[in-house]
All heavy atoms as a GROMACS GRO file, in nm:
protein
  616
    1MET      N    1  -0.416   0.488   1.899
    1MET     CA    2  -0.395   0.512   1.760
    1MET      C    3  -0.432   0.392   1.679
    1MET      O    4  -0.384   0.281   1.705
    1MET     CB    5  -0.256   0.551   1.739
    1MET     CG    6  -0.218   0.582   1.589
    1MET     SD    7  -0.067   0.674   1.572
    1MET     CE    8   0.058   0.554   1.562
    2SER      N    9  -0.511   0.404   1.578
    2SER     CA   10  -0.553   0.301   1.494
    2SER      C   11  -0.445   0.248   1.403
    2SER      O   12  -0.361   0.322   1.341
    2SER     CB   13  -0.676   0.337   1.403
    2SER     OG   14  -0.709   0.234   1.316
    3ARG      N   15  -0.438   0.115   1.375
    3ARG     CA   16  -0.348   0.063   1.284
    3ARG      C   17  -0.402   0.056   1.156
    3ARG      O   18  -0.322   0.018   1.056
    3ARG     CB   19  -0.302  -0.084   1.335
    3ARG     CG   20  -0.232  -0.084   1.472
    3ARG     CD   21  -0.189  -0.216   1.504
    3ARG     NE   22  -0.282  -0.323   1.475
    3ARG     CZ   23  -0.267  -0.440   1.516
    3ARG    NH1   24  -0.168  -0.480   1.594
    3ARG    NH2   25  -0.366  -0.534   1.494
    4TYR      N   26  -0.527   0.075   1.130
    4TYR     CA   27  -0.583   0.088   0.997
    4TYR      C   28  -0.571   0.216   0.934
    4TYR      O   29  -0.600   0.314   1.005
    4TYR     CB   30  -0.732   0.050   1.006
    4TYR     CG   31  -0.755  -0.098   1.054
    4TYR    CD1   32  -0.782  -0.132   1.185
    4TYR    CD2   33  -0.744  -0.203   0.956
    4TYR    CE1   34  -0.791  -0.252   1.225
    4TYR    CE2   35  -0.770  -0.333   1.002
    4TYR     CZ   36  -0.795  -0.358   1.134
    4TYR     OH   37  -0.807  -0.485   1.169
    5LYS      N   38  -0.529   0.221   0.814
    5LYS     CA   39  -0.517   0.359   0.744
    5LYS      C   40  -0.521   0.335   0.589
    5LYS      O   41  -0.525   0.215   0.544
    5LYS     CB   42  -0.383   0.424   0.771
    5LYS     CG   43  -0.271   0.333   0.743
    5LYS     CD   44  -0.134   0.401   0.760
    5LYS     CE   45  -0.100   0.447   0.900
    5LYS     NZ   46   0.026   0.500   0.925
    6CYS      N   47  -0.538   0.444   0.520
    6CYS     CA   48  -0.540   0.436   0.371
    6CYS      C   49  -0.398   0.407   0.330
    6CYS      O   50  -0.300   0.448   0.398
    6CYS     CB   51  -0.586   0.566   0.310
    6CYS     SG   52  -0.759   0.611   0.331
    7LEU      N   53  -0.380   0.330   0.222
    7LEU     CA   54  -0.244   0.306   0.168
    7LEU      C   55  -0.166   0.427   0.150
    7LEU      O   56  -0.047   0.430   0.169
    7LEU     CB   57  -0.262   0.226   0.040
    7LEU     CG   58  -0.133   0.171  -0.021
    7LEU    CD1   59  -0.046   0.088   0.070
    7LEU    CD2   60  -0.159   0.096  -0.148
    8SER      N   61  -0.233   0.539   0.104
    8SER     CA   62  -0.163   0.663   0.082
    8SER      C   63  -0.096   0.714   0.204
    8SER      O   64   0.003   0.806   0.186
    8SER     CB   65  -0.258   0.764   0.019
    8SER     OG   66  -0.360   0.799   0.110
    9ASP      N   67  -0.142   0.682   0.321
    9ASP     CA   68  -0.082   0.721   0.453
    9ASP      C   69   0.032   0.642   0.490
    9ASP      O   70   0.103   0.676   0.588
    9ASP     CB   71  -0.189   0.725   0.560
    9ASP     CG   72  -0.296   0.821   0.531
    9ASP    OD1   73  -0.272   0.929   0.466
    9ASP    OD2   74  -0.407   0.791   0.576
   10LEU      N   75   0.074   0.539   0.422
   10LEU     CA   76   0.178   0.445   0.459
   10LEU      C   77   0.312   0.518   0.430
   10LEU      O   78   0.333   0.553   0.311
   10LEU     CB   79   0.164   0.310   0.384
   10LEU     CG   80   0.271   0.197   0.430
   10LEU    CD1   81   0.229   0.161   0.578
   10LEU    CD2   82   0.250   0.085   0.333
   11SER      N   83   0.398   0.525   0.523
   11SER     CA   84   0.534   0.594   0.499
   11SER      C   85   0.612   0.508   0.414
   11SER      O   86   0.608   0.382   0.413
   11SER     CB   87   0.594   0.622   0.637
   11SER     OG   88   0.516   0.706   0.714
   12ILE      N   89   0.709   0.576   0.340
   12ILE     CA   90   0.817   0.504   0.266
   12ILE      C   91   0.896   0.409   0.356
   12ILE      O   92   0.931   0.447   0.470
   12ILE     CB   93   0.922   0.603   0.191
   12ILE    CG1   94   0.832   0.692   0.101
   12ILE    CG2   95   1.019   0.527   0.115
   12ILE    CD1   96   0.751   0.623  -0.006
   13ASN      N   97   0.918   0.293   0.308
   13ASN     CA   98   0.992   0.178   0.378
   13ASN      C   99   0.910   0.115   0.491
   13ASN      O  100   0.967   0.040   0.560
   13ASN     CB  101   1.124   0.233   0.421
   13ASN     CG  102   1.217   0.263   0.317
   13ASN    OD1  103   1.222   0.200   0.215
   13ASN    ND2  104   1.302   0.368   0.332
   14LYS      N  105   0.782   0.144   0.501
   14LYS     CA  106   0.699   0.085   0.597
   14LYS      C  107   0.620  -0.027   0.528
   14LYS      O  108   0.584  -0.009   0.409
   14LYS     CB  109   0.603   0.185   0.674
   14LYS     CG  110   0.691   0.283   0.753
   14LYS     CD  111   0.754   0.217   0.872
   14LYS     CE  112   0.826   0.321   0.953
   14LYS     NZ  113   0.893   0.258   1.067
   15SER      N  114   0.581  -0.130   0.599
   15SER     CA  115   0.499  -0.240   0.546
   15SER      C  116   0.360  -0.257   0.620
   15SER      O  117   0.349  -0.210   0.727
   15SER     CB  118   0.574  -0.367   0.563
   15SER     OG  119   0.689  -0.364   0.497
   16ALA      N  120   0.266  -0.308   0.544
   16ALA     CA  121   0.134  -0.336   0.606
   16ALA      C  122   0.072  -0.454   0.531
   16ALA      O  123   0.139  -0.504   0.437
   16ALA     CB  124   0.049  -0.208   0.591
   17VAL      N  125  -0.040  -0.482   0.578
   17VAL     CA  126  -0.122  -0.586   0.512
   17VAL      C  127  -0.253  -0.525   0.458
   17VAL      O  128  -0.318  -0.446   0.522
   17VAL     CB  129  -0.153  -0.703   0.608
   17VAL    CG1  130  -0.248  -0.798   0.542
   17VAL    CG2  131  -0.027  -0.763   0.657
   18ILE      N  132  -0.287  -0.553   0.336
   18ILE     CA  133  -0.402  -0.503   0.274
   18ILE      C  134  -0.528  -0.568   0.335
   18ILE      O  135  -0.533  -0.688   0.341
   18ILE     CB  136  -0.408  -0.526   0.122
   18ILE    CG1  137  -0.289  -0.452   0.052
   18ILE    CG2  138  -0.540  -0.486   0.061
   18ILE    CD1  139  -0.276  -0.477  -0.098
   19THR      N  140  -0.618  -0.484   0.386
   19THR     CA  141  -0.740  -0.554   0.459
   19THR      C  142  -0.862  -0.526   0.386
   19THR      O  143  -0.959  -0.594   0.395
   19THR     CB  144  -0.758  -0.484   0.597
   19THR    OG1  145  -0.763  -0.349   0.591
   19THR    CG2  146  -0.627  -0.525   0.685
   20GLU      N  147  -0.866  -0.414   0.294
   20GLU     CA  148  -0.988  -0.393   0.221
   20GLU      C  149  -0.953  -0.314   0.097
   20GLU      O  150  -0.864  -0.229   0.095
   20GLU     CB  151  -1.082  -0.305   0.307
   20GLU     CG  152  -1.215  -0.280   0.237
   20GLU     CD  153  -1.301  -0.196   0.340
   20GLU    OE1  154  -1.285  -0.199   0.462
   20GLU    OE2  155  -1.391  -0.125   0.284
   21ILE      N  156  -1.021  -0.343  -0.015
   21ILE     CA  157  -1.006  -0.267  -0.144
   21ILE      C  158  -1.144  -0.236  -0.198
   21ILE      O  159  -1.229  -0.327  -0.204
   21ILE     CB  160  -0.930  -0.352  -0.244
   21ILE    CG1  161  -0.780  -0.389  -0.203
   21ILE    CG2  162  -0.914  -0.278  -0.378
   21ILE    CD1  163  -0.703  -0.485  -0.285
   22ASP      N  164  -1.163  -0.110  -0.239
   22ASP     CA  165  -1.286  -0.073  -0.286
   22ASP      C  166  -1.316  -0.153  -0.418
   22ASP      O  167  -1.225  -0.181  -0.500
   22ASP     CB  168  -1.281   0.077  -0.332
   22ASP     CG  169  -1.413   0.137  -0.364
   22ASP    OD1  170  -1.465   0.097  -0.481
   22ASP    OD2  171  -1.477   0.209  -0.294
   23SER      N  172  -1.439  -0.189  -0.438
   23SER     CA  173  -1.476  -0.276  -0.543
   23SER      C  174  -1.467  -0.218  -0.673
   23SER      O  175  -1.458  -0.282  -0.784
   23SER     CB  176  -1.619  -0.335  -0.522
   23SER     OG  177  -1.711  -0.232  -0.509
   24ASP      N  178  -1.456  -0.080  -0.683
   24ASP     CA  179  -1.444  -0.012  -0.808
   24ASP      C  180  -1.296  -0.013  -0.865
   24ASP      O  181  -1.271   0.025  -0.976
   24ASP     CB  182  -1.491   0.137  -0.798
   24ASP     CG  183  -1.637   0.147  -0.776
   24ASP    OD1  184  -1.721   0.051  -0.812
   24ASP    OD2  185  -1.681   0.243  -0.713
   25LEU      N  186  -1.206  -0.049  -0.780
   25LEU     CA  187  -1.064  -0.058  -0.812
   25LEU      C  188  -1.024  -0.195  -0.861
   25LEU      O  189  -1.025  -0.287  -0.788
   25LEU     CB  190  -0.984  -0.004  -0.691
   25LEU     CG  191  -0.840   0.025  -0.718
   25LEU    CD1  192  -0.826   0.142  -0.813
   25LEU    CD2  193  -0.775   0.071  -0.584
   26CYS      N  194  -0.984  -0.207  -0.990
   26CYS     CA  195  -0.947  -0.336  -1.048
   26CYS      C  196  -0.793  -0.348  -1.051
   26CYS      O  197  -0.738  -0.318  -1.160
   26CYS     CB  198  -1.003  -0.347  -1.182
   26CYS     SG  199  -1.190  -0.347  -1.184
   27ILE      N  200  -0.738  -0.393  -0.949
   27ILE     CA  201  -0.593  -0.403  -0.936
   27ILE      C  202  -0.547  -0.539  -0.885
   27ILE      O  203  -0.426  -0.558  -0.862
   27ILE     CB  204  -0.528  -0.290  -0.860
   27ILE    CG1  205  -0.579  -0.287  -0.719
   27ILE    CG2  206  -0.543  -0.159  -0.934
   27ILE    CD1  207  -0.503  -0.193  -0.630
   28ALA      N  208  -0.631  -0.635  -0.875
   28ALA     CA  209  -0.606  -0.771  -0.828
   28ALA      C  210  -0.499  -0.840  -0.911
   28ALA      O  211  -0.421  -0.909  -0.868
   28ALA     CB  212  -0.731  -0.849  -0.813
   29ASP      N  213  -0.515  -0.812  -1.046
   29ASP     CA  214  -0.414  -0.872  -1.143
   29ASP      C  215  -0.274  -0.839  -1.111
   29ASP      O  216  -0.185  -0.907  -1.148
   29ASP     CB  217  -0.447  -0.837  -1.281
   29ASP     CG  218  -0.581  -0.910  -1.326
   29ASP    OD1  219  -0.621  -0.998  -1.261
   29ASP    OD2  220  -0.628  -0.859  -1.428
   30MET      N  221  -0.255  -0.722  -1.040
   30MET     CA  222  -0.118  -0.677  -1.007
   30MET      C  223  -0.066  -0.716  -0.872
   30MET      O  224   0.034  -0.689  -0.819
   30MET     CB  225  -0.112  -0.531  -1.008
   30MET     CG  226  -0.133  -0.472  -1.149
   30MET     SD  227  -0.117  -0.290  -1.159
   30MET     CE  228  -0.256  -0.231  -1.071
   31GLY      N  229  -0.161  -0.808  -0.806
   31GLY     CA  230  -0.109  -0.857  -0.676
   31GLY      C  231  -0.177  -0.786  -0.550
   31GLY      O  232  -0.158  -0.818  -0.436
   32PHE      N  233  -0.251  -0.679  -0.587
   32PHE     CA  234  -0.314  -0.594  -0.477
   32PHE      C  235  -0.441  -0.673  -0.442
   32PHE      O  236  -0.559  -0.643  -0.492
   32PHE     CB  237  -0.348  -0.460  -0.525
   32PHE     CG  238  -0.232  -0.374  -0.529
   32PHE    CD1  239  -0.143  -0.381  -0.642
   32PHE    CD2  240  -0.197  -0.272  -0.433
   32PHE    CE1  241  -0.031  -0.300  -0.655
   32PHE    CE2  242  -0.084  -0.186  -0.439
   32PHE     CZ  243   0.000  -0.211  -0.555
   33ILE      N  244  -0.432  -0.758  -0.342
   33ILE     CA  245  -0.546  -0.845  -0.293
   33ILE      C  246  -0.546  -0.834  -0.145
   33ILE      O  247  -0.443  -0.818  -0.078
   33ILE     CB  248  -0.543  -0.976  -0.342
   33ILE    CG1  249  -0.421  -1.051  -0.296
   33ILE    CG2  250  -0.557  -0.992  -0.490
   33ILE    CD1  251  -0.414  -1.204  -0.327
   34GLU      N  252  -0.665  -0.861  -0.085
   34GLU     CA  253  -0.675  -0.860   0.056
   34GLU      C  254  -0.581  -0.972   0.121
   34GLU      O  255  -0.583  -1.079   0.063
   34GLU     CB  256  -0.823  -0.881   0.108
   34GLU     CG  257  -0.910  -0.754   0.072
   34GLU     CD  258  -1.055  -0.780   0.110
   34GLU    OE1  259  -1.080  -0.874   0.185
   34GLU    OE2  260  -1.135  -0.693   0.061
   35GLY      N  261  -0.511  -0.932   0.222
   35GLY     CA  262  -0.422  -1.027   0.289
   35GLY      C  263  -0.278  -1.019   0.237
   35GLY      O  264  -0.192  -1.075   0.293
   36ALA      N  265  -0.254  -0.939   0.129
   36ALA     CA  266  -0.118  -0.931   0.071
   36ALA      C  267  -0.035  -0.833   0.157
   36ALA      O  268  -0.087  -0.728   0.196
   36ALA     CB  269  -0.121  -0.885  -0.078
   37ARG      N  270   0.086  -0.870   0.163
   37ARG     CA  271   0.180  -0.776   0.237
   37ARG      C  272   0.232  -0.681   0.141
   37ARG      O  273   0.269  -0.706   0.022
   37ARG     CB  274   0.297  -0.862   0.293
   37ARG     CG  275   0.392  -0.776   0.369
   37ARG     CD  276   0.501  -0.869   0.422
   37ARG     NE  277   0.617  -0.796   0.464
   37ARG     CZ  278   0.626  -0.746   0.582
   37ARG    NH1  279   0.529  -0.759   0.673
   37ARG    NH2  280   0.735  -0.678   0.625
   38ILE      N  281   0.237  -0.550   0.176
   38ILE     CA  282   0.274  -0.439   0.085
   38ILE      C  283   0.369  -0.346   0.159
   38ILE      O  284   0.355  -0.321   0.277
   38ILE     CB  285   0.146  -0.368   0.033
   38ILE    CG1  286   0.182  -0.271  -0.078
   38ILE    CG2  287   0.067  -0.299   0.148
   38ILE    CD1  288   0.066  -0.224  -0.150
   39THR      N  289   0.471  -0.291   0.076
   39THR     CA  290   0.571  -0.207   0.131
   39THR      C  291   0.576  -0.085   0.043
   39THR      O  292   0.589  -0.100  -0.081
   39THR     CB  293   0.710  -0.273   0.140
   39THR    OG1  294   0.698  -0.389   0.221
   39THR    CG2  295   0.813  -0.178   0.206
   40ALA      N  296   0.578   0.040   0.103
   40ALA     CA  297   0.596   0.158   0.029
   40ALA      C  298   0.738   0.161  -0.005
   40ALA      O  299   0.827   0.176   0.082
   40ALA     CB  300   0.546   0.277   0.110
   41ALA      N  301   0.773   0.167  -0.137
   41ALA     CA  302   0.915   0.164  -0.182
   41ALA      C  303   0.968   0.306  -0.207
   41ALA      O  304   1.072   0.346  -0.149
   41ALA     CB  305   0.927   0.083  -0.302
   42PHE      N  306   0.908   0.386  -0.293
   42PHE     CA  307   0.941   0.518  -0.312
   42PHE      C  308   0.829   0.595  -0.386
   42PHE      O  309   0.736   0.540  -0.445
   42PHE     CB  310   1.080   0.528  -0.394
   42PHE     CG  311   1.071   0.445  -0.521
   42PHE    CD1  312   1.037   0.500  -0.643
   42PHE    CD2  313   1.108   0.309  -0.531
   42PHE    CE1  314   1.032   0.434  -0.755
   42PHE    CE2  315   1.104   0.236  -0.647
   42PHE     CZ  316   1.063   0.294  -0.760
   43SER      N  317   0.855   0.730  -0.389
   43SER     CA  318   0.750   0.806  -0.460
   43SER      C  319   0.816   0.900  -0.570
   43SER      O  320   0.928   0.908  -0.572
   43SER     CB  321   0.681   0.893  -0.362
   43SER     OG  322   0.769   0.988  -0.307
   44GLY      N  323   0.718   0.942  -0.662
   44GLY     CA  324   0.768   1.025  -0.768
   44GLY      C  325   0.822   1.158  -0.712
   44GLY      O  326   0.811   1.194  -0.595
   45PRO      N  327   0.881   1.248  -0.803
   45PRO     CA  328   0.935   1.368  -0.753
   45PRO      C  329   0.838   1.468  -0.678
   45PRO      O  330   0.879   1.546  -0.593
   45PRO     CB  331   0.986   1.440  -0.876
   45PRO     CG  332   0.937   1.356  -0.985
   45PRO     CD  333   0.890   1.223  -0.944
   46PHE      N  334   0.713   1.459  -0.712
   46PHE     CA  335   0.616   1.551  -0.646
   46PHE      C  336   0.523   1.465  -0.552
   46PHE      O  337   0.416   1.518  -0.518
   46PHE     CB  338   0.535   1.622  -0.751
   46PHE     CG  339   0.615   1.711  -0.832
   46PHE    CD1  340   0.649   1.673  -0.961
   46PHE    CD2  341   0.666   1.822  -0.782
   46PHE    CE1  342   0.724   1.764  -1.038
   46PHE    CE2  343   0.756   1.911  -0.856
   46PHE     CZ  344   0.782   1.880  -0.982
   47GLY      N  345   0.559   1.347  -0.516
   47GLY     CA  346   0.487   1.257  -0.421
   47GLY      C  347   0.379   1.169  -0.489
   47GLY      O  348   0.308   1.100  -0.418
   48ASP      N  349   0.368   1.172  -0.620
   48ASP     CA  350   0.270   1.103  -0.688
   48ASP      C  351   0.323   1.062  -0.828
   48ASP      O  352   0.373   1.147  -0.894
   48ASP     CB  353   0.135   1.183  -0.704
   48ASP     CG  354   0.023   1.103  -0.727
   48ASP    OD1  355   0.016   0.973  -0.699
   48ASP    OD2  356  -0.085   1.159  -0.779
   49PRO      N  357   0.318   0.935  -0.867
   49PRO     CA  358   0.252   0.827  -0.810
   49PRO      C  359   0.358   0.769  -0.694
   49PRO      O  360   0.462   0.819  -0.687
   49PRO     CB  361   0.247   0.725  -0.914
   49PRO     CG  362   0.356   0.761  -1.012
   49PRO     CD  363   0.370   0.907  -1.007
   50VAL      N  364   0.310   0.674  -0.628
   50VAL     CA  365   0.397   0.606  -0.523
   50VAL      C  366   0.417   0.455  -0.569
   50VAL      O  367   0.327   0.389  -0.622
   50VAL     CB  368   0.330   0.604  -0.393
   50VAL    CG1  369   0.414   0.533  -0.283
   50VAL    CG2  370   0.306   0.752  -0.344
   51ALA      N  371   0.539   0.412  -0.564
   51ALA     CA  372   0.576   0.274  -0.592
   51ALA      C  373   0.566   0.188  -0.472
   51ALA      O  374   0.618   0.215  -0.363
   51ALA     CB  375   0.712   0.264  -0.657
   52TYR      N  376   0.503   0.074  -0.485
   52TYR     CA  377   0.484  -0.026  -0.370
   52TYR      C  378   0.542  -0.164  -0.411
   52TYR      O  379   0.520  -0.200  -0.533
   52TYR     CB  380   0.330  -0.041  -0.335
   52TYR     CG  381   0.277   0.085  -0.282
   52TYR    CD1  382   0.209   0.170  -0.368
   52TYR    CD2  383   0.283   0.114  -0.149
   52TYR    CE1  384   0.150   0.294  -0.316
   52TYR    CE2  385   0.233   0.226  -0.096
   52TYR     CZ  386   0.170   0.329  -0.182
   52TYR     OH  387   0.113   0.440  -0.137
   53ARG      N  388   0.596  -0.230  -0.320
   53ARG     CA  389   0.644  -0.366  -0.341
   53ARG      C  390   0.541  -0.460  -0.288
   53ARG      O  391   0.500  -0.466  -0.175
   53ARG     CB  392   0.776  -0.395  -0.268
   53ARG     CG  393   0.836  -0.523  -0.297
   53ARG     CD  394   0.974  -0.540  -0.232
   53ARG     NE  395   1.066  -0.426  -0.235
   53ARG     CZ  396   1.131  -0.378  -0.332
   53ARG    NH1  397   1.127  -0.435  -0.454
   53ARG    NH2  398   1.203  -0.270  -0.320
   54VAL      N  399   0.490  -0.543  -0.378
   54VAL     CA  400   0.385  -0.633  -0.341
   54VAL      C  401   0.418  -0.762  -0.426
   54VAL      O  402   0.438  -0.758  -0.544
   54VAL     CB  403   0.245  -0.585  -0.373
   54VAL    CG1  404   0.223  -0.563  -0.513
   54VAL    CG2  405   0.133  -0.688  -0.322
   55ASN      N  406   0.423  -0.883  -0.357
   55ASN     CA  407   0.462  -1.008  -0.419
   55ASN      C  408   0.586  -0.997  -0.499
   55ASN      O  409   0.595  -1.042  -0.617
   55ASN     CB  410   0.346  -1.058  -0.507
   55ASN     CG  411   0.229  -1.085  -0.429
   55ASN    OD1  412   0.231  -1.125  -0.307
   55ASN    ND2  413   0.106  -1.077  -0.491
   56ASN      N  414   0.690  -0.941  -0.447
   56ASN     CA  415   0.821  -0.928  -0.506
   56ASN      C  416   0.820  -0.853  -0.638
   56ASN      O  417   0.909  -0.868  -0.728
   56ASN     CB  418   0.888  -1.073  -0.534
   56ASN     CG  419   0.914  -1.134  -0.401
   56ASN    OD1  420   0.965  -1.070  -0.300
   56ASN    ND2  421   0.892  -1.268  -0.393
   57THR      N  422   0.723  -0.766  -0.657
   57THR     CA  423   0.712  -0.674  -0.770
   57THR      C  424   0.687  -0.537  -0.720
   57THR      O  425   0.622  -0.514  -0.624
   57THR     CB  426   0.587  -0.726  -0.860
   57THR    OG1  427   0.608  -0.854  -0.897
   57THR    CG2  428   0.578  -0.640  -0.985
   58VAL      N  429   0.751  -0.443  -0.790
   58VAL     CA  430   0.727  -0.297  -0.761
   58VAL      C  431   0.641  -0.242  -0.863
   58VAL      O  432   0.655  -0.253  -0.987
   58VAL     CB  433   0.871  -0.226  -0.762
   58VAL    CG1  434   0.838  -0.078  -0.738
   58VAL    CG2  435   0.959  -0.284  -0.665
   59ILE      N  436   0.525  -0.190  -0.808
   59ILE     CA  437   0.419  -0.130  -0.896
   59ILE      C  438   0.384   0.012  -0.841
   59ILE      O  439   0.368   0.031  -0.728
   59ILE     CB  440   0.293  -0.220  -0.884
   59ILE    CG1  441   0.324  -0.356  -0.933
   59ILE    CG2  442   0.180  -0.154  -0.966
   59ILE    CD1  443   0.218  -0.466  -0.896
   60ALA      N  444   0.389   0.102  -0.941
   60ALA     CA  445   0.344   0.246  -0.909
   60ALA      C  446   0.193   0.265  -0.932
   60ALA      O  447   0.146   0.223  -1.031
   60ALA     CB  448   0.428   0.342  -0.986
   61ILE      N  449   0.131   0.331  -0.828
   61ILE     CA  450  -0.008   0.367  -0.851
   61ILE      C  451  -0.031   0.507  -0.800
   61ILE      O  452   0.040   0.555  -0.717
   61ILE     CB  453  -0.098   0.265  -0.780
   61ILE    CG1  454  -0.076   0.260  -0.632
   61ILE    CG2  455  -0.088   0.132  -0.841
   61ILE    CD1  456  -0.180   0.168  -0.555
   62ARG      N  457  -0.134   0.574  -0.852
   62ARG     CA  458  -0.161   0.713  -0.810
   62ARG      C  459  -0.218   0.712  -0.672
   62ARG      O  460  -0.285   0.620  -0.622
   62ARG     CB  461  -0.274   0.765  -0.905
   62ARG     CG  462  -0.230   0.776  -1.045
   62ARG     CD  463  -0.342   0.839  -1.130
   62ARG     NE  464  -0.458   0.751  -1.126
   62ARG     CZ  465  -0.516   0.682  -1.233
   62ARG    NH1  466  -0.461   0.696  -1.340
   62ARG    NH2  467  -0.624   0.615  -1.207
   63LYS      N  468  -0.186   0.826  -0.601
   63LYS     CA  469  -0.246   0.839  -0.467
   63LYS      C  470  -0.392   0.835  -0.458
   63LYS      O  471  -0.450   0.795  -0.365
   63LYS     CB  472  -0.184   0.978  -0.404
   63LYS     CG  473  -0.043   0.961  -0.350
   63LYS     CD  474  -0.013   1.062  -0.264
   63LYS     CE  475   0.122   1.038  -0.186
   63LYS     NZ  476   0.149   1.135  -0.087
   64SER      N  477  -0.455   0.889  -0.562
   64SER     CA  478  -0.608   0.885  -0.566
   64SER      C  479  -0.656   0.737  -0.556
   64SER      O  480  -0.763   0.715  -0.493
   64SER     CB  481  -0.661   0.957  -0.684
   64SER     OG  482  -0.612   0.897  -0.799
   65ASP      N  483  -0.581   0.654  -0.620
   65ASP     CA  484  -0.632   0.506  -0.609
   65ASP      C  485  -0.586   0.449  -0.470
   65ASP      O  486  -0.654   0.354  -0.424
   65ASP     CB  487  -0.561   0.425  -0.713
   65ASP     CG  488  -0.620   0.462  -0.865
   65ASP    OD1  489  -0.730   0.504  -0.863
   65ASP    OD2  490  -0.548   0.442  -0.960
   66CYS      N  491  -0.481   0.496  -0.422
   66CYS     CA  492  -0.445   0.453  -0.281
   66CYS      C  493  -0.541   0.481  -0.177
   66CYS      O  494  -0.552   0.407  -0.078
   66CYS     CB  495  -0.304   0.514  -0.242
   66CYS     SG  496  -0.167   0.460  -0.340
   67LEU      N  497  -0.630   0.578  -0.190
   67LEU     CA  498  -0.725   0.618  -0.095
   67LEU      C  499  -0.838   0.509  -0.096
   67LEU      O  500  -0.907   0.508   0.007
   67LEU     CB  501  -0.788   0.760  -0.135
   67LEU     CG  502  -0.699   0.875  -0.124
   67LEU    CD1  503  -0.767   0.993  -0.180
   67LEU    CD2  504  -0.654   0.892   0.019
   68LEU      N  505  -0.844   0.423  -0.194
   68LEU     CA  506  -0.942   0.316  -0.202
   68LEU      C  507  -0.895   0.186  -0.137
   68LEU      O  508  -0.958   0.092  -0.151
   68LEU     CB  509  -0.991   0.291  -0.344
   68LEU     CG  510  -1.043   0.428  -0.413
   68LEU    CD1  511  -1.070   0.396  -0.565
   68LEU    CD2  512  -1.170   0.469  -0.345
   69ILE      N  513  -0.772   0.184  -0.088
   69ILE     CA  514  -0.712   0.070  -0.032
   69ILE      C  515  -0.684   0.093   0.119
   69ILE      O  516  -0.615   0.183   0.156
   69ILE     CB  517  -0.582   0.033  -0.102
   69ILE    CG1  518  -0.601   0.014  -0.250
   69ILE    CG2  519  -0.513  -0.095  -0.040
   69ILE    CD1  520  -0.483   0.002  -0.331
   70ILE      N  521  -0.736   0.011   0.206
   70ILE     CA  522  -0.722   0.012   0.345
   70ILE      C  523  -0.613  -0.092   0.385
   70ILE      O  524  -0.622  -0.210   0.340
   70ILE     CB  525  -0.853  -0.003   0.422
   70ILE    CG1  526  -0.959   0.086   0.376
   70ILE    CG2  527  -0.828   0.006   0.582
   70ILE    CD1  528  -0.925   0.229   0.395
   71VAL      N  529  -0.522  -0.055   0.472
   71VAL     CA  530  -0.424  -0.148   0.518
   71VAL      C  531  -0.416  -0.142   0.665
   71VAL      O  532  -0.458  -0.056   0.731
   71VAL     CB  533  -0.273  -0.107   0.461
   71VAL    CG1  534  -0.278  -0.122   0.308
   71VAL    CG2  535  -0.236   0.029   0.493
   72GLU      N  536  -0.343  -0.243   0.726
   72GLU     CA  537  -0.324  -0.251   0.864
   72GLU      C  538  -0.171  -0.266   0.887
   72GLU      O  539  -0.104  -0.360   0.852
   72GLU     CB  540  -0.395  -0.381   0.929
   72GLU     CG  541  -0.369  -0.390   1.078
   72GLU     CD  542  -0.440  -0.508   1.136
   72GLU    OE1  543  -0.484  -0.591   1.062
   72GLU    OE2  544  -0.449  -0.516   1.258
   73GLU      N  545  -0.126  -0.172   0.961
   73GLU     CA  546   0.019  -0.177   1.000
   73GLU      C  547   0.040  -0.251   1.126
   73GLU      O  548  -0.050  -0.270   1.208
   73GLU     CB  549   0.066  -0.035   1.034
   73GLU     CG  550   0.101   0.049   0.915
   73GLU     CD  551   0.180   0.178   0.951
   73GLU    OE1  552   0.121   0.253   1.035
   73GLU    OE2  553   0.290   0.195   0.902
   74ASN      N  554   0.154  -0.313   1.129
   74ASN     CA  555   0.190  -0.387   1.253
   74ASN      C  556   0.293  -0.305   1.334
   74ASN      O  557   0.411  -0.295   1.289
   74ASN     CB  558   0.251  -0.528   1.214
   74ASN     CG  559   0.283  -0.606   1.333
   74ASN    OD1  560   0.285  -0.560   1.450
   74ASN    ND2  561   0.317  -0.733   1.314
   75PRO      N  562   0.256  -0.244   1.437
   75PRO     CA  563   0.348  -0.158   1.525
   75PRO      C  564   0.468  -0.228   1.574
   75PRO      O  565   0.561  -0.161   1.612
   75PRO     CB  566   0.265  -0.100   1.627
   75PRO     CG  567   0.156  -0.197   1.647
   75PRO     CD  568   0.128  -0.260   1.511
   76TYR      N  569   0.464  -0.366   1.588
   76TYR     CA  570   0.579  -0.434   1.648
   76TYR      C  571   0.672  -0.490   1.548
   76TYR      O  572   0.765  -0.553   1.582
   76TYR     CB  573   0.516  -0.555   1.732
   76TYR     CG  574   0.411  -0.506   1.837
   76TYR    CD1  575   0.277  -0.528   1.814
   76TYR    CD2  576   0.454  -0.424   1.937
   76TYR    CE1  577   0.184  -0.484   1.900
   76TYR    CE2  578   0.361  -0.378   2.024
   76TYR     CZ  579   0.231  -0.409   2.013
   76TYR     OH  580   0.132  -0.360   2.100
   77GLU      N  581   0.643  -0.453   1.427
   77GLU     CA  582   0.731  -0.517   1.310
   77GLU      C  583   0.850  -0.428   1.289
   77GLU      O  584   0.841  -0.307   1.281
   77GLU     CB  585   0.642  -0.526   1.188
   77GLU     CG  586   0.714  -0.584   1.073
   77GLU     CD  587   0.627  -0.595   0.943
   77GLU    OE1  588   0.570  -0.493   0.911
   77GLU    OE2  589   0.616  -0.692   0.893
   78ASP      N  590   0.964  -0.483   1.258
   78ASP     CA  591   1.078  -0.412   1.222
   78ASP      C  592   1.073  -0.399   1.062
   78ASP      O  593   1.085  -0.500   0.999
   78ASP     CB  594   1.202  -0.495   1.255
   78ASP     CG  595   1.335  -0.423   1.222
   78ASP    OD1  596   1.323  -0.314   1.179
   78ASP    OD2  597   1.436  -0.492   1.236
   79ASN      N  598   1.066  -0.289   1.017
   79ASN     CA  599   1.038  -0.248   0.875
   79ASN      C  600   1.167  -0.217   0.805
   79ASN      O  601   1.174  -0.130   0.710
   79ASN     CB  602   0.944  -0.136   0.859
   79ASN     CG  603   0.795  -0.181   0.885
   79ASN    OD1  604   0.754  -0.279   0.842
   79ASN    ND2  605   0.726  -0.102   0.985
   80ARG      N  606   1.278  -0.287   0.828
   80ARG     CA  607   1.403  -0.250   0.756
   80ARG      C  608   1.410  -0.311   0.627
   80ARG      O  609   1.362  -0.410   0.595
   80ARG     CB  610   1.516  -0.290   0.847
   80ARG     CG  611   1.543  -0.199   0.959
   80ARG     CD  612   1.663  -0.224   1.030
   80ARG     NE  613   1.624  -0.320   1.142
   80ARG     CZ  614   1.714  -0.378   1.219
   80ARG    NH1  615   1.838  -0.371   1.192
   80ARG    NH2  616   1.671  -0.457   1.312
   0.00000   0.00000   0.00000
C-alpha cells in the first residue's frame, strides 16, 4: 500500500507531509508548501470544504483543490 495520496484522501485527525503541489494552485501564502506537516482537522456538513491544520493555523480548502496536493503519510506515526 502506497503512503502517497491526494490530500483529499487524508482521513480526519490524520497527519501527513506535503510532497507535491500542482503549479496551478497558489496556496503557498497559507503555508501549504512542500515539506509542511498537515493534519486533517474537520470537514463541512457535506464533506466539503475540509479544514486542515498547517503551521498552527486551520485553513479550509475545497476538495477539488485537495486533488492537486500530494501527501505522504507515515504509517508508524501516532496521530492523536
